[in-house]
C-alpha positions in Angstrom: -21.2 -7.1 60.2 -18.4 -5.0 58.5 -21.1 -2.6 57.3 -22.5 -2.1 60.8 -19.0 -1.5 62.1 -18.4 1.1 59.4 -21.7 2.9 60.1 -21.0 2.9 63.8 -17.4 4.1 63.4 -18.4 6.9 61.0 -21.3 8.0 63.2 -19.1 8.1 66.4 -16.2 9.8 64.6 -18.0 12.1 62.2 -16.4 15.3 63.4 -12.9 13.7 63.4 -13.3 12.4 59.8 -14.0 15.8 58.3 -10.5 15.8 57.0 -10.7 18.9 54.9 -11.0 21.0 58.1 -7.3 20.5 58.8 -6.0 21.0 55.3 -6.2 24.9 55.2 -4.4 25.3 58.5 -1.7 22.8 57.7 -1.3 24.2 54.3 -0.8 27.7 55.8 1.8 26.3 58.3 3.5 24.4 55.5 3.8 27.7 53.6 5.1 29.4 56.7 7.8 26.7 57.0 8.8 27.1 53.4 9.1 30.9 53.8 11.2 30.6 56.9 13.5 28.2 55.1 13.6 30.3 52.0 14.1 33.6 53.8 16.1 32.7 57.0 17.0 36.4 57.7 13.4 37.5 57.7 12.4 40.7 56.1 9.2 42.5 55.3 8.4 40.3 52.3 8.5 37.1 54.4 6.4 38.8 57.2 3.8 39.9 54.7 3.7 36.4 53.0 3.4 34.7 56.4 0.5 37.0 57.4 -1.2 36.5 54.0 -0.9 32.7 54.2 -2.4 32.6 57.7 -5.3 34.9 56.8 -5.9 32.8 53.7 -5.9 29.6 55.9 -8.5 31.1 58.3 -10.7 32.1 55.4 -10.4 28.7 53.8 -11.2 27.0 57.2 -14.5 29.0 57.4 -15.3 28.0 53.8 -14.6 24.3 54.5 -16.9 24.5 57.6 -19.7 25.8 55.3 -19.0 23.1 52.8 -19.4 20.3 55.4 -22.6 21.9 56.7 -24.0 22.3 53.2 -23.3 18.9 51.7 -23.2 16.6 54.7 -25.4 18.4 57.3 -24.5 18.7 61.0 -24.4 16.3 63.9 -25.2 17.8 67.2 -23.6 15.7 69.9 -23.3 17.4 73.3 -20.3 16.4 75.2 -19.4 13.6 72.8 -16.5 11.4 73.7 -14.8 12.2 70.4 -14.7 15.9 70.9 -13.5 15.6 74.5 -10.9 13.1 73.4 -9.7 15.4 70.5 -9.3 18.3 72.9 -7.0 16.3 75.1 -5.0 15.1 72.1 -4.5 18.8 71.0 -3.2 19.6 74.5 -0.8 16.7 74.4 0.4 17.7 70.9 1.0 21.3 72.0 2.9 20.1 75.1 5.0 17.8 72.9 5.7 20.6 70.4 6.8 22.8 73.3 9.3 20.0 74.4 10.6 19.7 70.8 11.1 23.4 70.3 12.7 24.3 73.6 14.6 21.1 74.7 15.9 20.2 71.2 16.1 16.5 72.0 17.7 14.1 69.5 14.2 12.7 68.7 10.9 14.5 68.1 8.5 13.8 70.9 5.6 15.3 68.8 6.3 13.0 65.9 6.7 10.0 68.2 3.3 10.7 69.8 1.7 11.3 66.3 3.1 7.9 65.2 1.5 6.2 68.2 -1.7 8.1 67.8 -2.0 7.0 64.1 -1.4 3.4 65.0 -4.0 3.6 67.8 -6.6 5.1 65.4 -6.0 2.4 62.8 -6.5 -0.2 65.5 -9.7 1.4 66.8 -11.1 1.7 63.3 -10.5 -2.0 62.7 -8.8 -1.2 59.4 -11.3 1.3 58.1 -8.5 3.9 57.9 -6.0 1.9 55.8 -3.6 4.9 55.3 -3.0 5.2 59.1 -0.3 2.5 59.4 1.7 4.2 56.7 1.3 7.5 58.5 2.5 5.9 61.7 5.6 4.7 60.0 6.2 8.1 58.4 5.8 9.9 61.7 8.2 7.3 63.3 10.8 8.2 60.7 10.3 11.9 61.3 10.7 11.3 65.0 14.4 10.3 64.5 15.1 13.1 61.9 16.5 15.6 64.5 19.6 13.4 64.7 20.3 14.2 61.0 19.2 17.8 60.7 21.1 21.0 61.6 19.7 22.7 64.7 18.9 26.0 63.0 16.6 24.5 60.4 15.4 21.4 62.3 12.0 22.8 63.4 11.0 24.3 60.1 12.1 21.2 58.1 10.1 18.9 60.4 7.1 21.2 60.4 7.2 21.1 56.6 7.1 17.3 56.5 4.5 17.0 59.2 2.4 19.6 57.3 2.6 17.6 54.1 1.6 14.4 55.9 -1.4 16.1 57.7 -2.6 17.7 54.4 -2.7 14.2 52.8 -4.2 12.7 55.9 -7.0 15.3 55.8 -7.7 14.6 52.1 -7.7 10.8 52.6 -10.0 11.1 55.7 -12.4 13.3 53.6 -12.4 10.7 50.8 -13.2 8.0 53.3 -16.1 10.0 54.7 -17.3 11.0 51.3 -17.3 7.4 50.0 -19.3 6.3 53.1 -21.9 9.1 53.1 -23.8 10.5 50.2 -23.7 14.3 50.3 -26.9 15.9 51.6 -28.3 18.9 49.6 -31.2 20.9 50.9 -34.0 20.8 48.4 -37.3 22.6 48.6 -39.2 19.5 47.4 -37.6 17.2 49.9 -40.2 14.8 51.3 -38.2 13.4 54.2 -39.5 13.6 57.7 
């Protein structure tokens, strides 16, 4: 029964479990945060390095997309619940980020929503994502960090921590997907129908 649940969960959430897709963007944002903390006054070097890191992240994202298509194939799901659901989550995350940046509350709304989201995903997966409860706790701790951080570095320090967590989340999600599926390689002598 657990095998059937695993197959169903992976099939329904195939796009969301392609964790390497988020690694380049979050690595780029992580690097941007480091540069902003290292060079608080700005300058041309910081601007160039930020631009380079974002271009590199975009190039790596295209490469990762090709990797998943090459080794795991594609799943065409028109109007799938997962893709619609993920679009709404992105909207909620951006709204929460807007609140965090402009209202400067003593807690991070974005990190609080991320903690609840990770706990919910762990519940829905019925334990197939064992790293998500730990992520929920880490995001919960990050949610209260604004109390302890100076206002001028608060956003960059929190983005740095969130970036680190999302990079590891992407890698762990990919490992889960990879351990559940065997990579597909196109062979000329493939006899499958």
